[in-house]
N, C-alpha and C positions, 0 to 999 in steps of 0.2 A: 712129155713129162711122164715118168714111170709111176706105177701104183705105190712103190715104196716111199717115193717123195711125197705123194699125196697123204700117205698115212702118217708121216712125221710132221706134217704142217701143224702149227699151233692152232688151237681152237679160237674162233672169233670172240672178241670180248662181248660181254653182255651189254646190250643197249640199255639206255636209261629207262625205257619202258618195260624192261623185262620184269615180270612179276616175281621172279626168284630173288632179285636183289632187294635186301631190306632197306626201307626208307628211314633216314635219320630224322627224328623229330626233336627239336630243341626242347629242353626241360622248361616247363612253365613255372615261373617263380611268383606265384600269386601272393605268398606271404610277404616277400620283399617289397613288391609294388604296393601292397596295402599299407605296410608300415611306412613307406616313403610318403605316400599320400597323406597319411595321418600326421606325420611329423611336419610336412609342409603346411598343412592346414593349421595346426597348432602354432607353428612359427608365424604364419601370417596373422593369426588372431592376436598373438602377443605383440607383434610390431604395430598392428593397427591400434591396439589398446594404448600403447605408449604414445603414438603420434597424435591420437585423438583425445587423450586425457588432458583436460584443461589444467589439472593440478600441476603438471610439469612446467607450465608457463614457458613455452619455447620462445616466445617473444623476449622474455627476460633473459633466457639463456643466450640468445643471439646478441642482446644488448651488452652483456658483461663478458662474452666469450673472448673478445680481444681488448678488453679494458686494460689500462696501464698497470693497475695493481695485480691483476691476474697474470699478465705477461711477465711482470717482475717475479712473481712467485714461481711461474713455470721456469724461468731462466735459472733461478736459484735451485730448483729441483733438479734440473739437468746438470748444472754445475756440480752440485753435491753428489749426484750419481756418478759422474765421470771421475771426480776426485777420489771417492770412496772405492770405486772399482780398481783404479790404477794403484792406489796405495795398498788396498786390501790384497790384490794379487801379488804385488811386490813383496809384501810381508809374508803372504801365504806361500810363495815360492821358496823363500828362505826357510820357513818352517818345514816344508816338504823335503827339501834337501837335508835339513837337519834330522828329520825323521828317518831318512834312508841312509844316513851316514853310519860309519862303523863305530862312532863315538857313543858309548852308552849314555853319557850325560846329556849330549845334544838330543838323542832320541827321547830320553825321559822328559826333558824340558819341553820339547815339541809336542809330545803326546799330552803332557799336562796342560799346556796352553789350549790345545784343541778341545780337550775334555772340559776345561773350565768355561771357556767362552761359548761353547755350544750348550752348556748346561744352564747358563743364566739367561733369562729372557732379555731381549734387546731393550725393552722399555725400562727394566730394572737397571741395566747397564747405563743407559742415558741419564737416569735420575741420579745414580751414584756419581757419575762424572760431573753432573750439574751441581751436586752438593759436595764436591771434593773438599771445599774449604771447611766444611763442618767435620770432615774425617781427618784431614791433615791441614791444620791452619798454616803450617810452614813446611816447606820441602827444601832442604839444603839452604836454609836461610831466606827463602823467597816466600812471601805471603801469598797464599793461594786463594784467599777470599776475593771474589770478583776478578780473579786472574783470567779465567776462561769465559769467553762470551758464548752465547747460545750456538752460534755457527761453529765455533771451534770445538765445543763439546759434541756437536752432532758429527763432525768429521772424525774426531777421535773415537767416539763410541761406535759409530757405524763401521769404521775401518777395522778396529780390533775385532768386531763381531764377524765381519765378512772374511777377514784373514783366516779365521779358524775353518771356515767352510772352503775357502780357496785352497788351503793347504791340502785338504783331502782330495780335492779335484785334481790338483797338480800331481800329487803323489800317485793317484790312480792312473793318470795319464802316463807318468814315467814307468810305472810297473806294467803298463800294457805293451810296452816295446819289447819285442822278442830279445831275449838275452843273447841269442846267437848273433844278432846285429851288432851289439856292443862288443862282443868277443872278437868278431871279425874286424871291427874298427881298431881294436887294440892290437890285433895281429898285423895290421897295416901300419902300425906305429903312430896313429893319431893321438894327440894329447887329450887330456880330460875335457878341457873347454871346447876343443874342436869337435870331439865326439858328441858333446852335448848340443852344440849348435848345428852340426851338419847331419847327425844321425838320430839322436834321441828326440830333440825338440820337434822336427817336422813330423815324425811318426806319432809322438805323444799328443800333438795338437789335434789329431783326429778324435781322440778320446776326451780332450780338454774342452774343445770349442762348444759342443752341445750343452754340457752342464754349466759352462761359463756363461753362455748366452742366457740360460734360464736364471742364473744368478744375477745377471745384469738387469733383466726384466723385474726380478724379485726385488732388487735393490731400488730400482726406480719407484716401485709401488711402496716399498718399505720406508722410503724417506718421509712418507706422510706421517710417520710416527713422531718425527721431530717437532711436530706442531705442539706437542705437550710441553716443550721447553721454549715455546714462543719463537721458534725459527720461522721466518716469513717465507715458507715454501708455498707450493701451489694450494694445498689444503688449508693452511693457515690464512692465506690471502682471501680465499672465498669465505672462510669463517668470519673474518673481519667485516666483509661486506654484508653477509646475511645477519650478523649481529646488529648491523645498522639499519638494514632494510626489511628484516624479518622474512625475506624470500629464501627460506632454507632449501627447499627442494630444487628450485631452479639453479641456485648457486652450486649445490652439490652435483647437479647434472653438468655444470660447466667443468668442474674438476674431473668428473667421470669421463666426459668426452675427450678432454685433453689427455688424460692417462691412456685412454683407448687409442688415440691417434699416435702418441709417442711409442706405445708398446707395439703397435702394428708396424711402425717404421723399424724398430729394433728387431722384430721378428723377421722382417724381410732381409735386413742386413745379416742376421744370423744364418739365414738359409744360404746366402751366397758365400759367406765365409766357410760354412760347413762344406759346401760344394767345392770350394777351392782346395781345402785340405783333404778332401776325399778323392782327389784325382788319382786315377790308376787303380782304384778299388771297385768292387762290384756295386757298392752303394752309390757311386758317382754316375752310373749309367742311367 
């Protein structure tokens, strides 16, 4: 081997024990670990205080948790939530389409509806519908006194209220679709309904599902307000029990645990629905 070849040979790599190679030391995050320990300790103390506090009367909670009256109230709450969400989003979709239409009258009416029903508290809306007979004793010759029962009033009031928010959710989802996608579909000769079903809706659902899931959970908890008009939902059912037994805190804990369980199930379902519609995007990875 010639001396030129030896001169051109690459230098041997540094060995791990070479003192000239800097040693990488991981950053010590003492603040984060300290904060984590403090939070865990406080959380443990809070859980321990709840479990060991005799005022909660967990034996009474277990006794009434699956009682017939509580389960009937839970069923009505779930039914009311499902009906209100379906009807609310159906009406909200129509309002969103009207808001995005080229007709100025439809746009104005849709905007006015959303503005009005988002401005009035839901409790006031329910009380107004409950007392509709005092406002309009007759509508088209039909007596309205005692015409609407508490459950019907709850469905009407909650649906009209949710529709105003659903309209904005659907409108935002439609506007999130790239305009070029719609123009490309028009260039291919797709009709309006086919464009909406095959192009706009699948992409809009990515923006609609997260707030819609939050609305569903909010509606589930918001149905508790119908107890003021004597609808036998979950909260009203436990109120009837503790008015008889005077076990206020344990019965309220029954409702609290049931709301927590159902909300957790809905949150899990929302996660998988979001994951389904996020396929093909970076957020689905």
